[in-house]
C-alpha positions in Angstrom: -23.3 185.0 108.0 -21.0 188.0 108.4 -17.5 187.9 109.8 -18.5 189.6 113.0 -21.4 187.1 113.5 -19.0 184.3 112.9 -16.6 185.6 115.5 -19.4 186.0 118.0 -20.5 182.4 117.3 -17.0 181.1 117.8 -16.6 183.0 121.1 -20.0 181.7 122.3 -19.1 178.1 121.4 -15.7 178.4 123.2 -17.4 179.8 126.3 -19.9 177.0 126.3 -17.2 174.4 125.8 -15.0 176.0 128.5 -18.0 176.1 130.9 -18.6 172.4 130.3 -15.0 171.5 131.1 -15.0 173.6 134.2 -18.2 171.9 135.4 -16.7 168.5 134.6 -13.3 169.1 136.3 -14.7 170.8 139.4 -17.3 168.0 140.0 -14.8 165.3 139.2 -12.0 166.6 141.6 -14.3 167.7 144.4 -16.7 164.8 144.5 -15.2 161.7 142.8 -11.4 161.9 143.5 -11.7 162.2 147.3 -13.7 158.9 147.4 -11.1 157.2 145.1 -13.8 156.4 142.5 -12.8 155.9 138.9 -14.1 157.2 135.6 -14.6 155.2 132.5 -12.9 155.6 129.1 -9.5 157.2 128.7 -9.7 159.2 131.9 -10.3 155.9 133.7 -7.0 154.6 132.2 -5.2 157.7 133.4 -6.5 157.1 136.9 -5.4 153.5 136.8 -1.9 154.5 135.6 -1.8 157.1 138.4 -2.6 154.4 141.0 0.1 152.2 139.6 2.5 155.1 139.8 1.9 155.5 143.5 1.8 151.8 144.2 5.2 151.1 142.7 6.8 153.7 144.9 7.5 156.4 142.4 7.6 160.0 143.9 4.1 161.4 144.4 3.9 165.0 143.1 2.0 167.8 144.9 -0.7 167.7 142.2 -2.8 164.9 140.9 -1.3 163.1 137.9 -4.5 162.0 136.2 -4.8 165.1 134.0 -1.2 164.9 132.8 -1.4 161.2 132.1 -4.7 161.8 130.3 -3.0 164.2 128.0 -0.1 161.9 127.3 -2.5 159.1 126.4 -4.3 161.5 124.0 -1.2 162.3 122.0 -1.5 159.3 119.6 -5.3 160.1 119.4 -4.4 163.7 118.4 -2.4 162.3 115.5 -5.3 160.1 114.5 -7.7 163.0 114.6 -5.4 165.2 112.5 -4.9 162.5 109.8 -8.2 160.8 109.6 -11.0 163.2 110.9 -9.8 166.7 109.9 -7.8 169.8 111.0 -10.9 171.7 112.4 -11.8 168.8 114.7 -8.2 168.3 115.6 -7.7 172.0 116.6 -10.8 172.1 118.7 -10.0 168.8 120.4 -6.4 169.9 121.2 -7.7 173.2 122.7 -10.3 171.6 124.9 -8.2 168.6 126.0 -5.5 171.1 127.1 -8.1 173.0 129.0 -9.3 169.9 130.7 -5.8 168.8 131.6 -5.0 172.1 133.2 -8.3 172.1 135.2 -7.8 168.5 136.4 -4.3 169.5 137.6 -5.0 172.8 139.3 -8.4 172.2 140.8 -7.6 171.1 144.4 -8.8 167.7 145.6 -10.2 167.9 149.2 -8.7 165.6 151.8 -12.2 165.0 153.2 -15.1 164.2 150.7 -17.6 167.0 150.3 -20.3 164.4 150.2 -19.6 161.5 152.5 -22.4 159.2 151.3 -20.9 157.3 148.4 -24.1 156.7 146.5 -25.2 160.3 146.7 -21.7 161.5 145.6 -21.7 159.1 142.7 -25.2 160.2 141.5 -24.5 164.0 142.0 -21.1 163.8 140.3 -22.5 161.7 137.5 -25.2 164.3 136.7 -22.8 167.2 136.9 -19.9 165.6 134.9 -22.3 164.3 132.3 -23.9 167.7 131.9 -20.4 169.2 131.5 -19.4 166.7 128.8 -22.7 167.3 127.0 -22.2 171.1 127.0 -18.7 170.7 125.5 -19.9 168.4 122.8 -22.9 170.7 121.9 -20.4 173.6 121.6 -18.6 171.7 118.8 -15.6 170.9 120.9 -14.2 167.6 122.1 -12.0 166.8 125.1 -10.3 163.9 123.3 -10.3 160.3 124.4 -13.5 158.4 123.6 -14.8 161.3 121.4 -11.9 160.8 118.9 -12.1 157.0 118.9 -15.9 157.1 118.6 -15.9 159.5 115.6 -13.1 157.7 113.9 -14.7 154.3 114.1 -18.2 155.6 113.1 -16.6 157.2 110.0 -14.5 154.2 109.0 -17.1 151.5 109.7 -20.7 152.6 108.8 -22.3 150.0 111.0 -20.2 150.9 114.0 -21.4 153.3 116.7 -19.9 155.5 119.4 -21.7 153.5 122.0 -20.0 150.2 120.9 -16.4 151.6 121.2 -17.4 153.1 124.6 -18.7 149.7 125.8 -15.5 147.9 124.7 -13.2 150.4 126.3 -15.2 150.5 129.6 -15.2 146.7 129.8 -11.4 146.8 129.7 -11.3 149.6 132.3 -13.7 148.0 134.7 -12.0 144.6 134.2 -8.8 146.1 135.4 -10.6 147.8 138.3 -12.2 144.5 139.3 -8.8 142.9 139.6 -7.0 145.8 141.4 -9.6 147.7 143.5 -12.1 147.0 146.3 -15.4 145.7 145.1 -17.2 148.7 146.7 -15.1 151.2 144.7 -15.8 149.3 141.5 -19.6 149.3 142.1 -19.8 153.0 142.9 -17.5 153.9 140.0 -19.9 152.0 137.8 -22.9 153.9 139.2 -21.1 157.2 138.6 -20.3 156.4 135.0 -23.8 155.1 134.3 -25.4 158.3 135.6 -22.9 160.4 133.7 -23.7 158.7 130.4 -27.4 159.2 130.9 -26.9 162.9 131.8 -24.6 163.4 128.8 -27.1 161.9 126.4 -29.9 164.2 127.8 -27.7 167.3 127.1 -25.9 166.1 124.0 -28.8 166.3 121.6 -26.6 165.7 118.5 -26.8 162.0 119.6 -30.6 161.9 118.9 -31.6 161.2 115.3 -34.7 162.9 114.0 -36.7 161.9 110.9 -38.5 164.8 109.3 -41.2 164.9 106.7 -42.2 168.2 105.1 -45.3 168.9 103.1 -45.3 172.1 101.1 -46.7 173.6 97.9 -43.6 175.8 97.4 -40.5 174.8 95.4 -36.9 175.1 96.7 -37.3 173.6 100.2 -35.2 170.5 99.3 -32.4 172.7 97.8 -32.3 174.9 100.8 -31.9 172.0 103.2 -29.1 170.4 101.1 -27.2 173.7 100.6 -27.6 175.1 104.1 -27.4 171.9 106.2 -25.6 169.4 103.9 -28.3 166.8 104.5 -29.7 164.6 101.8 -33.4 164.8 100.9 -35.8 162.4 99.3 -38.7 163.8 97.4 -42.2 162.5 96.5 -45.1 164.1 94.7 -48.4 164.1 96.5 -51.8 165.6 96.4 -54.2 166.8 99.1 -57.0 164.3 99.6 -59.6 167.1 100.1 -58.4 169.7 97.7 -56.5 167.6 95.2 -53.8 170.3 95.1 -50.3 169.2 94.2 -48.0 168.9 97.2 -44.2 168.4 97.5 -43.2 165.8 100.1 -39.6 165.9 101.4 -38.0 163.4 103.7 -34.7 163.9 105.5 -32.8 162.7 108.5 -31.1 165.1 110.9 -30.0 165.3 114.5 -32.1 167.0 117.2 -29.8 170.0 117.4 -30.3 170.7 113.7 -34.1 170.7 114.0 -34.6 174.4 114.8 -32.4 175.4 111.8 -34.4 173.1 109.5 -37.7 174.5 110.8 -36.5 178.1 110.1 -35.3 177.2 106.6 -38.6 175.6 105.7 -40.9 178.3 107.1 -38.9 181.1 105.4 -39.8 179.5 102.1 -43.3 178.4 103.0 -44.9 179.7 106.3 -47.8 177.3 105.7 -45.6 174.2 105.4 -46.6 171.1 107.4 -43.7 169.5 109.2 -43.6 166.1 111.0 -40.6 165.1 113.1 -39.9 161.8 114.8 -37.2 161.5 117.4 -35.0 158.4 118.2 -35.2 157.0 114.7 -32.6 154.3 113.9 -30.5 154.8 110.8 -28.7 152.2 108.7 -26.7 153.3 105.8 -25.0 156.5 104.7 -26.0 159.0 107.4 -23.3 161.4 108.7 -23.2 161.5 112.5 -22.1 165.0 113.5 -20.9 164.5 117.1 
């Protein structure tokens, strides 16, 4: 890849990440905030702290505090990302978290809800914010919070998952909400978050594991996959049942977003290669989750 193509790729990824954050912030402030619903994760903690700020009688600023508080909570997570995950991830997370904080602060919150029906608002906002988060993750950026914790724990503990840390944090968030908020707000907040998670998973295809088997008569496919994609490959020797011709059989595990790249690599070497892919495979062991 040339320098100019790398720059174009970087610009495209930033625009995609920025678009995702704009979609998230606009949907969140216009649809969720007027109804006093809460998000899960670190943003949910920021909203809880904002409510406490107002309830104890501290001066209420002209802008919403959720974004600022979210950024403050992320500061120790930034340090964790820099020390334990890597500088590249840290820089991209810092950029997009700053973008999200600014957007949550400057996007106005209507006095009257745009959608008055609570269930409809929760579902629509869940779809839009989930899509926004998914777009940002696909672009290679992260808005901090749960993304940092999830990636840190999956790297440190092989049997851990992003979903587990998300469940633990959300149990704490919704436990606090159950004790401090009206039951109706807690229910609709839960619906909003559930829809958002489903929408994010549909867009964030790096979450989906894909097992691939490649049958080829050409050498070099395994080396191309390992060098270009950094994925491990297991090889077998086979033979066609009808022709008896020798066949190389390669097996590898990737995520769904990597599948088009793998297909191009294989077909460049052997246009007649036979490729089988299976989505949603469970993986136990040394498999790098590229979130």
